[in-house]
Every structure is written in C-alpha cells, then in structure tokens.
N, C-alpha and C positions, 0 to 999 in steps of 0.2 A: 504493500500500500504506500503510495507516495505521500510525503509530508505535505501538510496544508500550508500554503504561503503565509508568511508572517503577518501580512496585512489582514488576513482573515482571522488568524488566531487572536490578534489584538482585540477583535470585537468581543471576545469572551474574557477579556481582562478588565473587569469593572474598576479595579483599583487604579489601573493606568489611566482610564478615562477620568476617574474622579480626581486623580492627581493633576492631570492636564487641565481639567475644568477649573480646579482650585487655583492653579498657577495663573491661568489667563484671567480668571475673575479677579484675583488679587492685583494683577497688573492694571486692569481696567479701573477697579475701585480706588486704587492708590493714585491714579492719574499718570502712571508710567506709560500706559497706552491711552492717549487722549481721544475724546470724541472725534470720529471721522478717520481715525488711524486705520489704514488698510491692514488686514490680517492675512499675510501671504503665507500659504501653507508650507511651502518649501523652507522658508526662513524659520518658521516656528518649529517645524520638525527638526531642523538642524539645532536650534537652540535647546530644545527639550530632549533631543536624542530619542525621538519616537517616530513611528510610521504615520502615514496619513489617516489610517482607520480610526485610532483613538482620538486624533485631533479633530476629525470631522464629527465624531460623536460628541466631543466636548463643545465644538462650535454649535451643534444642534441644541444642546442643553442651554448654552448661553443665549441663543436666540429665544428659547422659551422663557428665559429669565428677563428678556428685554435688554440685555447688555450688548448684544451683537445683532447686526442686521445684514441680510444678504441683498446685494444690488444686482439686478439683471446684467449678466455678462461682465460684471466688474468684481465679482467675488464678495468676500465678507469684510466688514469693517466694524469698528466700535460704534455703537448706536449714537446718533446725534439727536439730542433733544432740543427743541426750540424753547424759547422763553415761555411760550404759552403751554407747551407740554409740561414743563417743570412747575408752572403755576397750577396747572390742573392736578398734577400728582400731589402737590402740597395740599390742595383743597380736599382731595380724597383722603389723605392722611388725617386731616382735621375732622372730616366727617366720621371716619372710623374711630378715632380717639374719642370724640364726643359720644358716639354710640356706646363704646366700651364703658365710659365713665357712668353714663346714665343707667347702664345695665348693672354695673358692678357695685356702685355705691348706694346706700351706705354698706361698708364692709362689716361682716359679722366678726366681732372680736370677743374673746373670752380671756380671763386673767391667765389661765394656764395653757391656752391654745397657741398654735403657731402664729407668727406675725404675718398677716395677709399681705403686707407690703415688703416681705423679705426679698422677693424677686426684684422689685424696683430698687430697693436699697443696695442689693448686690451689684446691679448694673451701674448704679451711681458710683459705688466704690470702684468699679472697673473703670469708669470714666475718670475718676479722680486719680487712680494709679497711672492710667495711660497718659494723663495730662503732663506728667513729668517724664514721659518716655520719648525717645527720639523716633519711635515707630509711629508714623502718622496713620498708617493703616489700622494699627491697634486702637488708636484714639477714635477713628471713624467707625470701626466695628463696634466699639463700646457705645458710641452715640446711637447707632442703629438699634443695638440690643436694649438700650434704655427705653426707647419709644415702643419697641415690641413688648417689653415687660408691662408697660402701662396698659396696652391693649389686652394683654394676657390676664389682667385682673378680672375681665368679664367671664373667664372660664368657658369661652366659646371657641372650640377648635376651628370651626369654619371661618370665624372672624380672624383668628390667627393666621390661617392659611391664605386668606384674602389680603391681609396686611403685609405678609412677608415679601411678595414681589414688588409691592409699592415701595417699601423701605429700601429694598436692594436698588431699585432704579433711582431712588432719591439719595442714596448714600453719598455720591459724589457732590450733587448740589448742596446737601447739608454740610458736607465737609468744607466746601468753598465758602458757604455762609459763615461757618465758625471761624475760618481763617480771616475773612474780611472783618468780622467782628473783633477778633483779637488785634488786628492791625489798627483798627479805628478807635476801639474803646479800651482794650487791655486784654492780656491773655487769660485772665480769670473770669471774664464776664460770661462766657458760654457755660462754664461750670456753675456759676452762680444762678443762671436762669434755670438750669435743670434742678439745682437744689431747691429753688422756689417751687417747682412743680411737686417735688416730694413733700415739701412743707404743706402745700395745699392738699395733697392726698391724705396727709396725716390728720387734717381737719375732719375728714370723713363726710364732708358736705359737698354734694354734687355741684351746687352753684359756685362755691369757692373754687373748685377744681376747674370747672368750665371757664370761669373768668381767668384763671391762671393760664389755661391752655390758649385762650384768646390773646392774652398778653405775651405769650411765649416768644412770638416773633421768629418763627422758624425760617422765614425767607426775607427777613427785614433787610439784611445787608446785601443780599442778592438784588433786591428791589432797588436799593440805594445805588448799586453799581450800574444797573440798567438805566436808571434815571440820569446818572452822571454821564454815561456813555451817550445817551440821547441828547443831553444838553450840549456835550462837546461836538456832536454831529451838527447840531443846529447853529453853533457859534461860527 
C-alpha cells in the first residue's frame, strides 16, 4: 500500500491546525498582521514549516471567526473593517452586555456561598497583571476576557457563544482605543474604567451597572481619532 501524501495526512492532525490557527490569530490580534495584509500561503508555510493543508484549514477557521476574508482571484487577507463596521460591532457588544446585566442582576448572594463576581474579579486581576507586562497581546486578551466575564454573569450559554465572535472581531479596535486613551489621558485610565465597572457590579443594582456601562466609553478614543482625522481632511 502506498503512503498517503503528507498534504492529506495533515488534514487529520487537528493539533497542527489548531497551532497554525492560534499563531495566525495571535499575529492578527496583536497587529503584527494589519488589516488588509495579504496572507500568501507559500510564505506562511515557509514561516511555520507546514504544508498547505493545515494552513488552508486554519484560514477557513479564521474566516469563520471574521478575522480573515477571501477576495475573488486575489487570495486571502486580514479582514478590513470600516469605521461603520466597528461602530456596529460596539453597538452589538453594548446590547448584549445590557441584556446580560438585566438578566443576571440582582445576583443571589449568601454569606457562605461562592462570590458570583469571582469571574469578573479574576479577569480584572488578569488585566491588572498584564498592565505591567510588555506583552501587548496578553493585555488585549485580558481586556476581551473581562467583557466576556460580564456577559457570563447571565449564565446563558447561547449568549456567551453569540458574544465570543463579536469580542474577537473587536479585540483589535478595543486595543487601539486603550492605546489612544493611554497616550491622551494616562496609562492607568483604561484600568480605572474597568475597575469602575466592577464597583458598579458590586452594587448589585441593574440601573447603576447600566449607567456605568453607558459611561464606559468603549470606543471614545477611536471616535476622537476619527473626528480628528476628518477635521484634518477638511482643513
């Protein structure tokens, strides 16, 4: 019996596909691969020392996640989001977070029971630890996980599954927003805003939390940059 070509056996190596997907996803979410960057199969195969089969499966998964897009006769590239796309994704995040809060609160607490906000606290600690790290992707992952933990308070698996791809698509815009904020206001302001959300959640009052979410300003500095760019164009 003749051996099956490596390109076919790779299809049955899920760990290789997962590793390839993770590497590309990290490069996209970290900004190493910028929106619009072409994903040339031959070059990526050489960089990762893999064949085309696992790469194509990884690209297919990243298309499903909204991070990669295929262009007719031009191959794959990192997805390009318009300002309107990003604004709409932030709106969806806000809708889902509001729904989660109105569903979850007030949280049931007992003196000897588990802390219902333990997940949110853990993600905030993750953000705080990552704040002092040189690993920007770790900071961005922690930021995404914090917002996922807020939605998880509702205990609604379908809601969590709906929110996950939205947060993945928003990770880069959220990261840019935090960096702009740090440059304009100070490096600790982003963490302070997220601490304010936890403080609001501790009140166990839906109205207080909804107000805090409204004031959170998830795309405030992105909007500032767009307005500044528009003003410069008109000048």
